C-alpha positions as CSV (number, residue, x, y, z in Angstrom):
1,M,-4.2,29.6,14.1
2,N,-0.6,28.9,15.2
3,I,-1.8,26.5,17.9
4,T,-3.9,24.7,15.4
5,R,-1.0,24.4,13.0
6,Q,1.3,23.2,15.8
7,R,-1.2,20.5,16.8
8,N,-1.5,19.4,13.2
9,D,2.3,19.3,12.9
10,T,2.5,17.2,16.1
11,R,-0.1,14.8,14.7
12,E,1.7,14.4,11.4
13,H,5.0,14.0,13.2
14,L,3.6,11.2,15.3
15,L,2.2,9.5,12.2
16,V,5.5,9.8,10.2
17,T,7.5,8.4,13.2
18,G,4.9,5.7,13.8
19,E,5.0,4.6,10.1
20,Q,8.8,4.3,10.3
21,L,8.6,2.2,13.4
22,C,5.8,0.0,12.0
23,L,7.8,-0.7,8.9
24,Q,10.7,-1.8,11.0
25,R,9.0,-3.7,13.8
26,G,5.3,-4.2,12.8
27,F,2.4,-2.7,14.7
28,T,2.5,-4.9,17.8
29,G,6.3,-4.4,18.0
30,M,5.9,-0.6,18.0
31,G,5.8,0.3,21.7
32,L,3.9,3.5,22.6
33,S,6.7,4.7,24.9
34,E,9.3,4.1,22.1
35,L,7.1,6.1,19.7
36,L,6.8,9.0,22.1
37,T,10.5,9.0,23.0
38,L,11.5,8.9,19.3
39,A,9.0,11.6,18.3
40,E,9.9,13.6,21.4
41,V,6.2,14.1,22.1
42,P,4.6,13.8,25.6
43,K,1.9,11.1,26.2
44,G,-0.8,13.7,26.7
45,S,-0.2,15.1,23.2
46,F,-0.6,11.6,21.8
47,Y,-3.9,11.0,23.5
48,Y,-5.1,14.5,22.4
49,H,-4.9,13.3,18.8
50,F,-5.6,9.6,19.2
51,R,-7.9,7.9,21.7
52,S,-5.8,4.7,21.6
53,K,-3.0,2.9,19.9
54,E,-5.7,1.1,17.8
55,V,-7.1,4.5,16.6
56,F,-3.6,5.6,15.8
57,G,-3.2,2.4,13.7
58,V,-6.4,3.1,11.8
59,V,-5.3,6.6,11.0
60,L,-1.8,5.4,10.0
61,L,-3.3,3.0,7.5
62,E,-5.8,5.5,6.1
63,R,-3.0,8.0,5.7
64,Y,-0.7,5.4,4.0
65,F,-3.5,4.2,1.6
66,A,-4.4,7.8,0.7
67,R,-0.8,8.5,-0.4
68,Y,-0.4,5.1,-2.1
69,L,-3.7,5.6,-4.0
70,Q,-2.5,9.0,-5.2
71,D,0.7,7.5,-6.4
72,V,-1.0,4.6,-8.2
73,E,-3.5,7.0,-9.8
74,Y,-0.6,9.2,-11.0
75,Q,1.1,6.2,-12.5
76,L,-2.0,4.8,-14.2
77,Q,-3.9,7.9,-15.3
78,Q,-1.1,9.6,-17.2
79,E,-1.7,10.4,-20.9
80,T,1.6,8.8,-22.0
81,G,1.5,5.3,-23.3
82,S,-1.4,2.9,-23.4
83,A,-3.4,1.9,-20.3
84,R,-2.0,-1.6,-20.6
85,E,1.6,-0.4,-20.7
86,R,1.0,1.9,-17.7
87,L,-0.4,-0.9,-15.7
88,L,2.5,-3.2,-16.6
89,N,5.0,-0.5,-15.8
90,H,3.3,0.0,-12.4
91,F,4.2,-3.6,-11.4
92,R,7.6,-3.5,-13.2
93,R,8.5,-0.5,-11.2
94,A,7.7,-2.3,-7.9
95,E,9.7,-5.3,-8.9
96,R,12.7,-3.2,-10.0
97,L,12.6,-1.3,-6.7
98,F,12.8,-4.6,-4.8
99,R,15.8,-5.7,-7.0
100,E,17.6,-2.4,-6.3
101,E,16.8,-2.2,-2.5
102,G,16.6,-5.9,-1.6
103,H,13.4,-5.5,0.3
104,I,9.9,-4.1,0.1
105,V,10.2,-0.3,0.3
106,G,7.7,1.6,2.4
107,C,4.7,-0.7,1.9
108,L,2.7,-0.6,5.1
109,G,-0.1,-2.6,3.5
110,V,2.2,-5.6,3.0
111,K,3.9,-5.1,6.4
112,L,0.6,-5.1,8.4
113,S,-1.9,-7.1,6.3
114,A,-1.3,-10.4,8.0
115,E,-0.5,-9.0,11.4
116,V,-3.4,-6.8,12.3
117,C,-6.4,-8.6,10.7
118,D,-7.0,-10.8,13.8
119,L,-5.7,-8.1,16.2
120,S,-8.1,-5.2,15.3
121,E,-11.3,-5.1,13.4
122,P,-11.1,-1.3,12.7
123,M,-7.6,-1.8,11.3
124,R,-8.7,-4.7,9.2
125,E,-11.5,-2.6,7.8
126,A,-9.0,0.2,7.0
127,L,-6.8,-2.3,5.1
128,Q,-9.9,-3.7,3.3
129,L,-11.1,-0.2,2.3
130,G,-7.6,0.8,1.1
131,A,-7.2,-2.4,-0.9
132,S,-10.7,-1.9,-2.5
133,K,-9.7,1.5,-3.7
134,I,-6.5,0.3,-5.3
135,I,-8.4,-2.6,-6.9
136,A,-11.0,-0.1,-8.3
137,V,-8.2,1.9,-10.0
138,Y,-6.8,-1.3,-11.5
139,A,-10.3,-2.2,-12.8
140,Q,-10.7,1.2,-14.4
141,T,-7.3,0.9,-16.1
142,L,-8.1,-2.6,-17.3
143,Q,-11.4,-1.4,-18.7
144,T,-9.6,1.3,-20.6
145,A,-7.0,-1.2,-21.8
146,Q,-9.7,-3.4,-23.2
147,Q,-11.3,-0.5,-25.1
148,Q,-7.9,0.8,-26.4
149,E,-6.2,-2.4,-27.5
150,A,-8.8,-5.2,-27.2
151,V,-6.7,-6.9,-24.5
152,N,-7.8,-10.5,-24.1
153,L,-8.3,-10.7,-20.4
154,P,-9.0,-14.1,-18.7
155,Q,-11.7,-12.4,-16.6
156,Q,-13.9,-9.3,-16.6
157,P,-11.9,-6.1,-15.5
158,A,-13.4,-6.1,-11.9
159,Q,-12.4,-9.7,-11.3
160,M,-9.1,-9.3,-13.1
161,A,-8.2,-6.3,-10.9
162,E,-8.8,-8.3,-7.8
163,L,-6.7,-11.1,-9.1
164,L,-3.9,-8.7,-9.9
165,Y,-4.0,-7.3,-6.4
166,L,-4.2,-10.7,-4.7
167,L,-1.3,-12.1,-6.9
168,W,0.9,-9.1,-6.2
169,L,0.2,-8.9,-2.5
170,G,1.0,-12.6,-2.1
171,A,4.1,-12.3,-4.2
172,S,5.2,-9.3,-2.2
173,L,4.8,-11.2,1.0
174,Q,6.7,-14.2,-0.3
175,S,9.5,-11.9,-1.5
176,K,9.6,-10.4,1.9
177,I,9.7,-13.9,3.6
178,F,12.5,-15.2,1.3
179,R,14.2,-11.9,0.9
180,E,14.5,-12.4,-2.9
181,V,12.8,-11.0,-5.9
182,Q,11.8,-14.3,-7.5
183,P,8.2,-14.4,-6.2
184,M,7.6,-10.9,-7.5
185,H,9.3,-11.7,-10.8
186,L,7.1,-14.8,-11.3
187,A,4.0,-12.7,-10.5
188,L,5.2,-10.1,-13.0
189,I,5.6,-12.7,-15.8
190,T,2.0,-14.0,-15.0
191,I,0.6,-10.4,-15.2
192,E,2.4,-9.8,-18.5
193,Q,0.8,-13.0,-19.9
194,W,-2.6,-12.0,-18.5
195,L,-2.4,-8.5,-20.1
196,N,-1.0,-9.8,-23.5
197,A,-2.8,-7.9,-26.3
198,H,-4.1,-10.1,-29.1
């Protein structure tokens, strides 16, 4: 039992360290030897848990999206406020965080989305699956908002959810490139117009 727990702790420690490195340097910029040195884990332990760096990248993304999905669901499925307000507050919170910190905070999806799509098919699939789950939660929230407040959406909830995700991902990338909040702010204004109740 203790050995199993120790192995699980080592695996999680590698993933936490790897995520920090990826957020700083990207996936290709994260050297395996640097990861092992920083994590103070021998190479054999890494390969016990992950067959390759690519497999490590897939697990890293799956772990990130599982946590992010949980956070999004918590924000959007609370009983306080309307569904529309909860969705708007979700995007307002991200924009406010960028204003306060001056950069995208802890978003592995934004960091790796452009980088790994041509690099690794399994990692691209992990990104796609993660994004699809977030879009599904947006769609569910939009559907509730329509029922609650007769929100006049430009598209059906499923298409609207995808538009929201695409707009926000693009704006986040642009804010990252320019190191300023303006792209996210413009996206937020657009989202507020789209979700305007009539």
